[in-house]
N, C-alpha and C positions, 0 to 999 in steps of 0.2 A: 420809390426813392432811388432806385438804381437808374431810372431814366432821367431823373432830375437831381443830379448830385449836388448842384449848387443850393438847392432847397435843403438837402440833408446837412450840408456844411453850415448853412445859416442857422438852422434849428440847433445844431450841436453847439455853435458859437453862443447862441442865446442861453442855452443851458449852462455852458461853462462860465459865461459872464455873470449870470444871476445866481447860480447855485455853487459853482466851483467844481472841483474834481474830487472832493473829499466824501461826498454822499450822493445818493440817488435822489431824483426829484420825488416829491410826494404831492398829495392832493392839495395841500395848503399852498404850494408853489404855483398853482395853476394861474392865478391872477397876475403873477409876475412874468408869465411866459406867453405873451399874446401871439407871437409868431408860431410857436409850437402848437398852440391851441388851434390856430387857423390851419396849419398843416394837417392836424388830426381830423378836423372837421371836413376838410377837402378830401382827404383820403377816404373817410367814411361816405362822403357823397359819391365818389367815384365807384366805390365797391362796398356797399353796405354789408354788414355781417348777416343781416336777416333780410331777405327780399321783401319788398313792400307788399307783394301780393299774398303773403302768408300771414299777415297781421289780422287777427280776428276783430271784427267791428262790433260784435255783440257777444254776450256771454252764452256759450253753447254747452256749458257743463251740465245744465239741467235737462238737456234733450236726451231721451232714452235711447 
């Protein structure tokens, strides 16, 4: 967001326009914030929280 401040400003404007400044967004507001959703998805695409290589593809809990 530091590198693309125009994106941050547009996301903040969407929040302010849809929700206002009296409360924080919650999960029920998600459908009303398409730009913010896109920003979050793109951010997760650039830098995922969990590297894809660490996702288990089968249950290994039963292996001794």
